[in-house]
C-alpha positions in Angstrom: 90.2 80.5 -75.7 89.6 84.2 -76.8 92.7 84.4 -79.0 91.4 81.7 -81.3 88.5 83.9 -82.2 88.6 87.4 -83.5 85.5 89.7 -83.3 85.1 92.9 -85.1 82.0 95.1 -83.9 81.0 98.7 -83.4 81.8 100.1 -80.0 78.8 102.3 -79.5 75.3 101.8 -80.6 71.9 103.6 -80.2 68.3 102.0 -80.1 65.2 104.0 -80.0 62.7 106.3 -81.9 64.2 109.5 -83.3 61.2 111.4 -84.4 57.5 111.2 -85.5 56.5 111.3 -89.1 53.5 113.8 -89.2 51.6 112.0 -86.5 51.9 108.3 -88.3 52.6 105.5 -85.9 55.4 104.4 -88.2 58.7 105.4 -86.3 62.3 105.8 -87.8 64.7 103.4 -86.2 68.0 104.6 -85.4 71.1 102.0 -85.3 68.9 98.9 -84.6 71.2 96.7 -86.6 75.1 96.2 -87.2 77.4 93.8 -88.7 79.5 91.4 -86.7 82.5 89.9 -88.3 84.0 86.7 -86.7 87.3 85.2 -87.9 88.4 81.6 -87.3 92.0 82.0 -86.0 92.2 78.4 -84.7 93.5 75.4 -86.6 90.3 73.6 -86.8 87.1 73.7 -89.0 84.4 75.2 -87.0 80.9 76.8 -87.2 80.0 79.7 -84.8 76.8 81.1 -83.1 76.3 84.7 -81.7 74.6 85.5 -78.3 73.7 88.9 -76.9 73.0 89.5 -73.1 72.3 92.7 -71.0 71.8 92.8 -67.3 68.2 92.7 -66.3 67.0 91.7 -69.7 64.9 88.5 -70.0 64.5 86.5 -73.1 66.6 86.4 -76.2 66.3 85.4 -79.6 64.7 82.1 -79.0 62.3 83.0 -76.1 58.6 84.3 -76.5 59.8 87.8 -75.3 62.6 88.0 -77.7 64.4 91.3 -78.3 67.0 90.6 -81.0 67.6 88.4 -84.2 70.9 87.1 -85.6 71.1 86.1 -89.3 72.5 83.5 -89.8 71.8 81.7 -86.4 74.5 79.3 -87.3 77.2 79.8 -89.9 78.5 77.0 -91.9 82.0 75.3 -90.9 84.7 77.6 -91.7 88.2 76.5 -92.3 91.2 78.4 -90.2 91.6 82.0 -91.3 88.0 82.2 -92.8 85.5 85.2 -91.7 81.8 85.1 -91.2 79.6 88.2 -91.3 76.6 88.1 -88.9 73.8 90.6 -89.2 72.3 91.5 -85.7 69.0 93.3 -85.6 67.7 94.6 -82.2 63.9 94.8 -82.4 63.2 96.6 -79.3 64.7 97.9 -76.1 65.6 94.9 -73.9 64.8 96.9 -70.7 63.0 100.1 -70.2 66.0 101.9 -69.2 65.6 105.0 -71.6 68.2 107.7 -71.8 71.0 105.5 -70.4 74.1 103.7 -71.6 74.3 100.1 -70.8 77.2 97.5 -71.6 75.9 95.0 -74.1 77.9 91.7 -74.0 78.5 90.0 -77.4 79.4 86.3 -76.9 80.8 84.1 -80.0 81.2 80.5 -79.5 81.7 77.1 -81.6 79.0 74.7 -81.9 81.5 71.9 -82.0 84.2 72.9 -79.7 83.4 74.3 -76.2 87.1 75.8 -76.0 86.4 78.1 -78.9 84.7 81.2 -77.3 85.2 84.8 -77.2 83.4 88.0 -75.7 83.1 91.6 -76.6 81.2 94.6 -75.2 79.2 97.5 -77.0 78.1 100.5 -75.4 74.2 100.4 -75.8 72.1 104.0 -75.5 68.5 103.3 -75.2 66.8 106.6 -76.6 63.8 107.8 -74.7 60.3 107.6 -76.9 58.6 110.8 -77.7 55.0 109.1 -77.5 55.0 107.1 -74.4 51.3 105.8 -74.6 49.9 105.0 -77.8 46.5 103.2 -78.9 45.7 101.9 -82.1 42.8 100.3 -83.9 44.6 98.1 -86.3 41.7 97.1 -88.9 39.5 99.1 -91.1 37.5 96.5 -93.2 35.4 94.8 -90.5 32.4 92.6 -91.7 30.4 90.2 -89.8 27.2 88.0 -90.4 24.5 88.2 -88.0 25.0 85.4 -85.4 28.8 85.4 -86.1 31.3 86.6 -83.5 33.7 89.4 -84.6 36.6 90.2 -82.5 37.5 93.7 -82.5 41.2 94.2 -81.3 42.6 97.4 -79.8 46.4 97.7 -79.1 47.8 99.7 -76.3 51.5 100.4 -76.1 53.1 101.7 -72.8 56.6 103.0 -73.3 56.5 104.8 -69.9 58.9 103.5 -67.1 55.6 102.9 -64.8 52.5 101.0 -65.6 49.4 102.9 -66.8 45.6 102.1 -66.4 43.7 102.8 -69.6 40.0 103.1 -70.1 38.7 101.9 -73.4 35.3 102.0 -74.9 33.4 102.0 -78.3 31.0 104.5 -78.8 28.2 104.4 -81.5 28.9 107.9 -83.1 31.2 109.4 -85.8 34.1 111.7 -84.6 32.2 114.8 -85.6 29.5 113.7 -82.9 32.3 112.9 -80.5 33.5 116.4 -80.7 30.1 117.8 -79.6 30.0 115.2 -76.6 33.7 115.1 -75.5 36.2 117.9 -76.3 39.7 116.4 -75.9 42.3 118.4 -74.1 45.3 119.9 -76.2 47.8 117.2 -77.3 50.4 116.4 -74.9 53.1 113.7 -74.8 50.2 111.3 -74.0 48.4 112.0 -77.4 48.0 109.1 -79.8 48.6 110.9 -83.0 48.5 114.3 -84.7 46.5 113.2 -87.6 43.2 114.9 -88.3 39.9 113.4 -87.7 37.6 112.4 -90.5 34.4 114.4 -90.0 31.4 113.4 -92.1 29.2 116.4 -93.0 26.1 117.1 -91.1 23.7 116.1 -93.9 25.3 112.5 -94.2 25.5 112.1 -90.4 21.6 112.1 -90.2 21.3 109.0 -92.5 24.2 107.0 -90.6 23.7 103.8 -88.5 25.5 103.1 -85.4 26.5 99.9 -83.5 24.1 98.8 -80.8 25.2 98.0 -77.2 23.4 94.7 -77.3 25.6 93.4 -80.1 28.6 93.3 -77.5 28.4 90.2 -75.0 31.1 91.9 -72.8 30.0 95.4 -73.1 31.5 98.5 -74.8 33.9 99.4 -72.0 37.0 97.8 -70.9 39.8 98.7 -68.6 43.5 97.4 -69.1 46.5 97.9 -67.2 49.5 97.9 -69.2 53.0 97.4 -67.5 56.0 99.6 -68.5 57.7 99.0 -71.7 54.9 96.6 -72.8 51.7 96.2 -75.0 48.4 94.8 -74.6 45.5 93.7 -76.8 42.0 94.4 -75.8 39.2 92.5 -77.7 35.7 93.6 -78.1 33.4 90.9 -79.0 30.7 91.8 -81.6 27.7 89.6 -82.4 24.7 91.1 -84.4 21.5 89.2 -83.4 19.6 86.9 -85.6 16.2 87.1 -84.3 13.6 88.5 -86.4 12.7 91.8 -84.5 16.3 92.7 -83.8 17.8 91.6 -87.0 20.0 94.5 -88.2 19.8 95.5 -91.8 22.7 94.8 -94.3 24.6 98.2 -94.1 27.7 99.9 -92.6 27.3 100.8 -89.0 29.6 103.6 -87.6 31.4 103.7 -84.1 34.2 105.6 -82.6 37.0 104.5 -80.2 37.5 106.4 -77.1 40.7 106.0 -74.6 40.8 107.6 -71.3 44.1 107.8 -69.2 43.1 109.1 -65.7 40.9 112.2 -66.4 42.2 113.1 -69.9 40.9 111.7 -73.2 43.5 110.3 -75.5 43.0 111.1 -79.3 42.5 108.1 -81.3 44.9 107.0 -84.1 42.1 106.8 -86.6 38.6 107.8 -86.2 35.1 107.0 -87.9 35.3 103.1 -87.9 32.8 100.9 -89.7 31.3 97.4 -89.1 29.5 96.1 -92.1 26.6 93.8 -91.4 26.6 91.4 -94.5 23.5 90.0 -95.9 21.8 87.1 -94.0 18.5 85.3 -94.0 16.2 83.7 -96.7 13.0 84.6 -98.6 10.4 82.2 -98.1 8.4 81.3 -101.1 5.2 79.3 -100.5 2.5 77.7 -102.9 -0.1 76.2 -100.8 -2.0 74.7 -103.7 0.6 72.9 -106.0 -1.9 70.8 -107.8 -4.4 72.5 -110.2 -7.0 71.4 -112.6 -7.6 73.2 -116.1 -11.4 73.7 -116.2 -13.9 75.5 -118.4 -12.2 74.2 -121.8 -15.0 73.7 -124.4 -15.0 72.2 -127.9 -13.9 75.4 -129.5 -11.4 76.7 -127.1 -8.9 74.1 -126.4 -6.5 76.1 -124.3 -7.2 76.4 -120.5 -5.3 78.2 -117.9 -4.2 77.3 -114.2 -3.4 79.9 -111.7 -0.8 79.4 -108.9 -0.5 82.0 -106.1 2.8 82.3 -104.3 2.9 84.0 -100.8 6.5 85.6 -100.7 8.1 86.9 -97.4 11.5 88.5 -97.1 13.0 87.2 -93.9 16.5 88.6 -94.7 18.2 92.0 -93.9 18.3 93.2 -97.3 15.8 94.5 -99.9 15.5 91.8 -102.5 14.4 91.6 -106.2 12.3 88.3 -106.4 12.0 86.5 -109.9 9.7 83.5 -110.1 9.8 81.3 -113.3 7.5 78.4 -114.2 9.0 75.9 -116.6 8.3 72.5 -117.9 9.8 69.8 -115.7 11.7 68.5 -118.8 13.1 71.9 -119.7 14.2 72.5 -116.4 16.1 69.2 -116.0 17.8 68.9 -119.3 20.8 66.8 -118.9 24.3 68.1 -120.1 26.5 66.0 -122.5 29.4 65.8 -120.2 29.9 65.3 -116.6 31.9 68.5 -116.3 28.8 70.5 -116.8 26.4 68.3 -114.9 25.2 68.6 -111.2 26.5 65.1 -110.6 29.9 66.4 -109.7 30.7 69.8 -108.0 33.3 72.0 -109.9 34.7 74.5 -107.5 34.0 78.1 -108.5 36.7 80.7 -108.0 35.3 83.4 -105.8 36.5 85.5 -102.7 34.7 84.1 -99.6 34.6 85.5 -96.3 37.7 84.5 -94.3 37.3 81.4 -92.5 37.0 81.0 -88.9 40.4 79.8 -87.4 40.1 79.7 -83.8 43.6 78.2 -83.4 45.3 81.4 -84.5 43.7 83.3 -81.7 45.5 81.1 -78.9 48.9 82.2 -80.5 48.1 85.8 -80.3 49.5 88.2 -77.6 46.9 88.5 -74.7 46.6 90.6 -71.6 48.9 88.3 -69.7 52.0 89.0 -72.1 54.9 91.3 -71.1 56.4 91.8 -74.6 58.0 95.3 -75.3 56.8 96.1 -78.9 59.1 96.6 -81.6 59.5 100.0 -83.2 57.2 99.5 -86.1 53.3 99.6 -86.7 51.4 98.4 -83.7 49.4 95.8 -85.7 52.4 94.2 -87.1 54.4 94.2 -83.7 51.4 92.7 -81.9 51.2 90.0 -84.7 47.5 90.6 -85.1 46.2 88.1 -87.9 43.1 89.6 -89.6 41.5 86.3 -90.4 41.7 85.4 -86.6 39.0 88.0 -86.1 36.4 86.5 -88.5 33.8 83.8 -87.3 31.6 82.0 -89.5 29.1 80.2 -87.2 26.2 81.4 -89.1 27.9 82.0 -92.5 25.4 80.8 -95.2 27.1 77.5 -96.6 25.5 77.3 -100.0 26.5 81.0 -101.3 29.4 79.6 -103.4 27.2 76.8 -104.7 24.3 79.0 -105.8 26.7 81.1 -107.8 27.6 78.1 -109.8 23.7 77.5 -110.9 22.5 79.2 -114.0 18.6 79.7 -114.3 17.3 79.8 -117.8 15.5 82.8 -119.1 11.6 82.4 -119.2 10.6 81.9 -122.8 7.1 80.6 -124.4 7.4 77.1 -125.7 7.5 76.7 -129.4 4.5 74.1 -129.6 1.1 74.6 -127.8 1.7 72.0 -125.3 2.7 74.3 -122.5 3.5 77.8 -121.7 6.0 79.0 -119.0 5.3 82.4 -117.0 7.5 84.6 -115.2 7.0 87.5 -112.9 9.1 89.9 -110.8 8.9 91.8 -107.6 11.5 94.6 -108.1 11.8 95.6 -104.5 10.8 93.5 -101.4 11.8 95.1 -98.2 13.0 93.1 -95.2 10.2 91.8 -93.2 7.6 92.6 -96.0 5.1 90.2 -97.6 3.7 90.1 -101.1 1.7 87.7 -103.3 2.2 86.7 -106.9 0.0 84.9 -109.3 1.4 82.8 -112.3 -0.5 80.9 -114.8 0.2 77.9 -116.9 -1.6 77.4 -120.2 -2.2 74.0 -121.6 -4.0 72.5 -124.7 -6.6 70.0 -124.1 -6.0 66.7 -126.0 -8.9 65.1 -128.0 -8.2 61.6 -126.9 -6.8 60.1 -123.6 -7.3 60.0 -119.9 -6.9 62.9 -117.8 -3.1 63.7 -117.8 -0.8 65.2 -115.0 1.9 67.7 -116.2 4.8 68.4 -113.9 6.3 71.8 -113.9 9.1 73.5 -112.0 8.7 76.9 -110.2 12.2 78.3 -109.9 12.9 81.2 -107.7 15.9 83.5 -108.2 17.0 86.4 -106.0 19.1 89.5 -106.6 19.9 92.7 -104.7 17.1 95.3 -105.3 18.0 98.0 -107.7 21.6 96.8 -108.2 20.6 93.9 -110.2 23.4 91.6 -108.7 23.0 87.8 -107.6 22.5 88.0 -103.9 24.3 84.8 -103.1 24.2 84.6 -99.3 20.4 84.9 -99.3 18.5 82.1 -100.9 14.8 81.3 -101.5 13.4 78.6 -99.5 12.4 76.6 -101.2 14.4 77.5 -104.4 12.5 75.2 -106.6 8.8 73.8 -106.3 7.1 71.1 -108.3 3.7 72.1 -109.7 1.2 69.6 -111.4 -1.6 70.2 -113.6 -4.3 67.9 -114.6 -5.8 68.2 -118.0 -8.7 66.2 -119.0 -9.2 65.2 -122.8 -12.2 66.4 -124.9 -13.5 63.2 -126.0 -15.2 61.2 -122.9 -13.9 57.9 -121.8 -16.6 55.7 -123.1 -16.1 57.0 -126.5 -12.3 56.4 -126.4 -13.0 52.9 -124.9 -15.0 52.2 -128.1 -12.2 53.2 -130.5 -9.4 51.6 -128.4 -10.8 47.9 -128.4 -9.5 47.3 -132.1 -5.9 47.8 -131.0 -6.1 46.6 -127.3 -4.0 43.3 -128.1 -1.2 45.4 -129.8 -0.9 47.8 -127.1 -1.1 45.0 -124.4 1.7 43.2 -126.2 3.9 46.4 -126.6 3.4 47.3 -123.1 4.3 43.6 -121.8 7.6 43.7 -124.0 8.6 47.3 -122.8 10.1 47.7 -119.2 7.8 49.8 -117.0 8.3 53.5 -116.1 7.8 54.1 -112.5 10.5 56.8 -111.7 9.5 60.6 -112.7 13.1 61.7 -112.8 16.4 60.2 -114.1 17.7 57.1 -112.4 21.0 57.9 -110.4 22.0 54.5 -109.1 21.1 50.6 -109.5 22.2 47.7 -107.7 21.8 43.7 -108.1 21.1 42.1 -104.9 19.5 38.8 -103.7 21.5 36.4 -106.1 20.8 38.5 -108.8 17.1 38.1 -108.7 16.3 41.7 -107.4 17.4 45.1 -108.8 17.2 48.2 -106.4 17.0 51.6 -108.1 17.3 55.2 -106.8 16.1 58.2 -108.7 16.1 62.1 -108.6 12.3 61.6 -107.9 13.2 61.0 -104.2 12.0 57.3 -104.5 13.8 54.0 -103.9 12.3 51.0 -105.8 12.5 47.2 -106.1 12.3 45.3 -109.3 12.0 41.5 -110.0 14.4 39.9 -112.7 12.1 37.8 -114.9 13.5 34.1 -115.5 11.3 33.1 -118.5 12.3 30.8 -121.3 11.3 33.3 -123.7 14.3 35.9 -124.5 11.9 38.8 -124.9 10.4 38.6 -121.3 13.9 37.9 -119.9 15.1 41.3 -120.9 12.2 42.7 -118.8 12.1 43.9 -115.3 8.8 43.8 -113.2 8.2 46.4 -110.7 7.7 44.9 -107.3 7.4 47.7 -104.9 8.0 51.1 -103.7 10.7 50.7 -100.8 10.6 54.4 -99.7 10.2 58.0 -100.5 12.9 60.0 -99.4 13.0 63.8 -98.8 15.7 64.4 -101.2 17.1 63.1 -104.4 18.7 59.7 -104.3 22.5 59.9 -105.3 24.0 56.6 -104.8 23.1 52.9 -103.8 25.5 50.6 -102.4 24.5 46.9 -101.8 26.0 44.8 -99.0 28.9 42.6 -100.3 26.9 39.4 -99.4 24.2 40.6 -101.9 21.5 40.3 -99.3 18.6 42.5 -98.8 20.7 45.2 -97.1 21.8 48.3 -98.7 23.2 51.9 -97.9 21.5 54.9 -99.7 23.2 58.4 -100.0 21.1 61.3 -100.5 21.8 64.6 -102.4 21.3 66.5 -99.0 24.4 64.4 -97.7 22.3 62.1 -95.4 23.2 58.4 -95.6 20.6 55.7 -94.6 20.8 52.1 -94.1 17.8 50.2 -95.6 16.4 46.6 -95.5 14.9 45.8 -98.9 12.6 43.0 -97.9 10.6 43.8 -96.1 11.1 47.4 -96.6 12.5 49.1 -93.4 14.7 51.8 -92.5 17.4 50.2 -90.2 19.2 53.5 -89.3 20.0 56.9 -90.3 23.9 56.9 -90.2 24.6 60.5 -91.1 22.5 63.6 -91.2 24.4 66.6 -92.8 25.0 69.2 -95.8 28.0 67.4 -97.1 27.0 66.0 -100.5 27.4 62.2 -101.0 29.1 60.8 -104.3 30.0 57.2 -103.4 29.5 54.4 -100.8 31.6 51.5 -100.3 31.2 48.6 -97.9 34.2 46.5 -96.4 34.2 42.8 -97.6 32.8 41.7 -94.0 30.2 44.6 -94.1 31.5 45.8 -90.6 32.1 49.2 -91.9 30.9 51.6 -94.6 32.9 54.2 -96.3 31.5 57.4 -97.8 32.9 60.0 -100.3 31.9 63.6 -100.0 32.1 66.7 -102.1 34.0 68.6 -99.6 36.9 66.2 -99.8 36.1 64.2 -96.6 36.3 60.3 -96.7 34.4 59.0 -93.5 34.5 55.3 -92.0 31.2 54.3 -90.3 31.1 51.5 -87.7 28.1 49.3 -88.6 29.0 47.0 -85.6 28.4 49.6 -82.9 24.7 50.2 -81.8 24.8 54.0 -82.8 26.8 53.4 -86.3 29.5 55.8 -85.0 31.9 57.7 -87.1 35.3 55.7 -86.7 37.6 57.9 -88.7 37.8 60.3 -91.6 40.4 61.6 -94.1 40.5 65.0 -95.5 41.9 64.9 -99.0 41.2 68.6 -100.0 39.6 67.7 -103.3 35.9 66.5 -104.1 35.6 62.8 -103.9 33.7 61.0 -106.8 34.5 57.3 -106.5 35.4 54.8 -103.6 36.6 51.1 -103.5 37.6 48.8 -100.7 40.5 46.3 -101.4 42.5 43.6 -99.4 46.2 44.0 -100.3 48.6 41.6 -98.7 46.2 41.2 -95.6 45.9 45.2 -95.3 42.5 46.8 -95.6 42.9 49.7 -98.2 40.3 52.1 -99.5 41.0 53.3 -103.0 39.8 57.1 -103.5 39.3 58.9 -106.8 38.3 62.5 -107.4 38.8 65.9 -108.8 42.2 66.9 -110.4 42.5 63.3 -111.3 43.4 62.4 -107.8 44.0 58.7 -107.0 44.9 57.6 -103.6 45.3 54.6 -101.4 44.4 54.9 -97.7 45.9 52.2 -95.5 43.5 51.8 -92.8 46.2 49.8 -90.8 48.3 52.6 -90.4 46.2 55.5 -91.5 48.5 56.8 -94.2 47.5 58.0 -97.8 49.4 57.2 -100.8 49.0 59.2 -104.0 49.4 57.2 -107.3 50.6 58.9 -110.4 47.7 59.0 -112.9 49.0 60.0 -116.3 47.2 57.7 -119.0 49.0 56.8 -122.2 48.7 59.3 -125.1 48.1 62.3 -122.9 50.3 65.1 -121.4 51.8 64.3 -118.0 50.1 67.3 -116.6 46.4 66.0 -116.3 45.6 67.4 -112.9 43.4 70.3 -113.7 39.9 71.4 -112.3 38.0 69.9 -115.3 39.7 66.5 -115.0 38.6 64.0 -112.4 38.3 60.3 -112.0 34.6 59.2 -112.1 34.4 55.5 -111.2 36.5 52.8 -109.4 35.9 49.1 -109.6 37.6 46.0 -108.1 37.4 42.2 -108.3 36.3 40.1 -105.4 39.9 39.0 -104.5 41.1 42.5 -105.0 43.6 41.4 -107.6 42.7 44.1 -110.1 41.7 47.7 -109.8 39.9 49.6 -112.7 39.9 53.3 -112.9 37.9 55.5 -115.3 37.9 59.4 -115.7 35.6 62.0 -117.5 37.9 62.4 -120.5 37.2 58.4 -121.5 40.2 56.8 -120.3 40.1 53.4 -118.5 43.2 51.9 -116.7 43.9 48.6 -115.0 46.0 48.6 -112.0 47.2 45.0 -111.0 47.7 44.4 -107.3 51.5 44.2 -107.6 51.8 47.9 -108.4 49.4 48.7 -105.5 51.2 46.6 -103.2 54.7 48.2 -104.2 53.0 51.7 -103.5 51.8 50.6 -100.0 55.3 49.3 -98.9 56.8 52.9 -99.0 57.8 54.3 -95.7 55.3 56.9 -94.2 56.3 60.6 -94.0 57.3 62.0 -90.7 54.8 64.6 -89.7 55.6 68.3 -90.5 56.4 70.6 -87.5 55.0 73.6 -89.3 51.6 72.0 -90.5 51.0 68.7 -88.4 47.4 68.6 -89.5 47.9 69.2 -93.3 47.0 66.3 -95.7 50.2 65.1 -96.8 49.9 61.7 -99.1 53.1 59.8 -99.8 53.9 60.0 -103.5 54.2 56.6 -104.9 57.7 56.0 -107.0 56.5 53.9 -109.9 59.7 54.2 -111.7 60.5 50.5 -110.5 57.3 49.0 -111.8 55.6 49.3 -115.2 52.7 51.6 -115.4 49.2 49.9 -115.8 48.0 49.8 -119.4 45.6 52.5 -120.3 42.8 52.4 -123.3 40.8 55.3 -124.7 37.2 55.0 -124.9 35.9 54.3 -128.7 34.5 57.8 -129.4 36.3 59.7 -126.7 33.0 60.2 -124.5 33.5 60.8 -120.7 32.9 57.7 -118.8 30.2 58.0 -115.9 30.4 54.2 -114.2 32.3 51.2 -114.4 31.9 47.6 -112.9 33.9 44.5 -112.8 32.8 40.9 -112.8 33.9 39.0 -109.7 36.1 36.8 -111.7 37.8 39.8 -113.3 37.1 38.3 -116.9 34.7 41.5 -117.8 34.6 45.1 -117.5 31.2 47.0 -118.1 31.4 50.7 -118.8 28.7 53.5 -119.2 29.2 56.8 -120.7 27.7 60.2 -121.8 26.9 59.1 -125.3 24.3 56.5 -124.1 26.6 53.4 -124.8 26.6 50.4 -122.6 29.8 48.4 -123.4 31.4 45.2 -122.3 35.1 44.7 -122.5 36.6 41.3 -122.2 39.7 41.4 -120.0 42.8 39.2 -121.4 46.3 38.5 -120.3 49.2 39.5 -122.5 52.3 37.5 -122.9 54.1 39.6 -120.4 51.4 38.8 -117.9 49.8 42.4 -118.2 45.8 42.7 -118.2 44.6 44.2 -121.3 41.2 45.0 -122.7 40.0 43.2 -126.0 37.5 45.0 -128.3 34.5 46.3 -126.7 31.0 44.6 -127.0 27.9 47.0 -127.4 25.2 45.8 -125.1 23.0 48.9 -125.5 23.1 52.1 -127.1 20.7 55.2 -126.0 21.8 58.2 -128.0 19.5 60.6 -126.2 20.2 59.3 -122.7 23.5 59.4 -120.8 24.0 56.1 -118.8 25.2 57.2 -115.3 25.1 54.0 -113.4 25.9 50.3 -114.0 26.1 47.0 -112.0 27.2 43.6 -113.3 27.0 40.2 -111.8 27.6 36.6 -112.9 24.3 34.5 -112.6 25.6 31.1 -114.4 28.9 29.9 -115.3 28.5 31.4 -119.0 26.0 34.2 -118.3 26.3 37.8 -117.1 23.6 40.0 -115.9 24.0 43.7 -116.4 21.7 46.6 -114.6 21.7 50.1 -115.9 19.4 53.2 -116.3 17.7 53.5 -119.6 15.6 56.1 -121.6 12.6 57.7 -120.1 13.7 57.4 -116.5 13.6 53.6 -116.8 15.7 50.8 -115.3 17.1 48.3 -117.9 18.3 44.7 -117.7 20.7 42.9 -120.1 22.2 39.6 -120.5 25.3 38.4 -122.1 26.6 34.9 -122.9 30.4 34.1 -123.1 33.0 32.5 -121.1 36.2 34.2 -119.8 38.6 35.2 -122.5 35.9 34.9 -125.1 33.7 37.4 -126.8 30.4 35.7 -126.5 27.0 36.9 -127.5 
């Protein structure tokens, strides 16, 4: 019923290119858009849609080879007599019938009523283009690491009525050198551009480097057949080698693009292209003899010197300045006061990294099988070329960003006569070259004592030679080495024994009451196992040790741990230990390198290496039945490992996008749930039954609502044995108690429908907590950041460890409204100079708690507390 719809549209329309703009590929569009006014002459409310058609033209606005757009696609419902204005844009010629006038049919129809429809015709003139064949190199800034694959796209556009066969080749020369080898014919209709070539002068050309043919897997020459009115993308894959003899230097490499049609050479749109090979490789630093003795020290000269020789080889592709510094071990590992500045948790560094490899975008780009006619705009935009899709990072150094965040202290001489740190520099070490440095350590010789072993750290830092900037992608291997110096006393042993007999009993008593020191570096994790008779500890000195809890009638001895044995020496620092929920002799160990291992404590035995990787581990958690193990990583991944399978396979994983610091496994309403805490104060519940993640709103009382910043993060999670209570602590000193009712109401929300635009994006369901009261929150007594928390199995006590060295015990009481609250804290221990970073609590008797934690001097401490549930005790 055409009379019910009135159409107002132009009668004639021209589409095509009017003129070139000084040789630029941007073309001026002529009458490629028009307005279409549709009036509703019916007596019904209706919405309308516009459709264009031309005989011989395929596609439309909704197909892959679309040639026009309509805005809006569907208008809102209009009352009788109302008008709607549609903006129609013709992006390209629908068919290659240039110079002809064709009838363009405009059809307007109602979405709701099939009888509301009208048709109109517009005389469409297709103007003939002035440059029928064009070739463009769309990108100028090309960078690649050796071993990575860089795809270099070349776009060919054919606006002629017949197909053309174009030969493309990349030549390792500049445009000025190409003039001497190949002189193009005068510009014709087939020329690509009238732009002048960039011609480097002859003096600079002699020092230029050029691309090599062996870098290109499929060669430097390609032939492409372009149908009439269509475009093609031809890709050259560049992969510089990583082998030592053929490793290219880190510098720009020049090349030129040559296009040939028949026997004629076409002028390129832009000349003198550059591929920059980025820094790659490492600098090997080897000290073969890391243990030295200070000899030749006499009675008058008490200061001796130990010489350490370092063999340094530059295995990278860039000249390096190498700085080697020897520092005392204690100075190199000085612990910060807050977690935010420590190495226990990674704070992302804002930096401009190389674009990531997103291979999925390549599948959506135009290929040689497409038949689209390009729009009259820049060829790279018309072909929908994504620059990120042409950067591959298979061999990109993964530690570049991390090394930028590490500060190396300047070498200084110690204030005392105990030790002296040395520092030397190689100002320019060329690629493939080798040099040797000799550094010394001076140490005073004591009058008394046995031979002493002093531990030092040899730190190596790199920077670009002459530039003085940090060379982040290139790293020293190893970056840090441990050196030991043995110093003998001046007085001989027999003379010292005679003087020590008088104080032998006092020294023995003091030694017996003091917990033994066996770890050489800070203790990072402790766990109570074997019915609280055994303590397992892991340290930064790469050792895993077993301790026996003394059950003696004397209180002094009951606060003591006896070292039983060394379980294992790992190749990396031990970050976290998690005991089996049955408190037997099986434990999971997470290393700083990202490895996860399953150990048997008695007898010491490695059961299985669950995971080997570079994703740093921050927490581990078993399921109550010990069938699965969950790991939290700095990359934001939460992984579940099946301990029932023979190979301990990866069952599933959750990518949160934030660094994970704490995990806890709960059973809520017969559902298995993993609580996840991390950076930006992220608090998630991962329902393992449906795989959905739920995000809890974390806003402690007395703080602003906006606490999700880079410096704020949840440091520890703890739960009771029956999962009735979840305790949460953060680095600002807040503790919050979350009852199971709040967690259950969050899990009962319906999952989100997957997004069509980002089907793989992490989209947790925000928990609506307006209907339920928020959990009570308590600030720490002195506002120190909390490192670790632990709940007793019955939920009567909460133990906390913080940066100020306080070990506190909080009785948990129930208010009149039924809310869980914290009573006044009980100070169990206080070490002002030692931050307490790990804690574990277990009930050994009906009214006695056993608390294990790290102590001063790299020790493991044990504490006992007597008291019943709801009472302070002693």
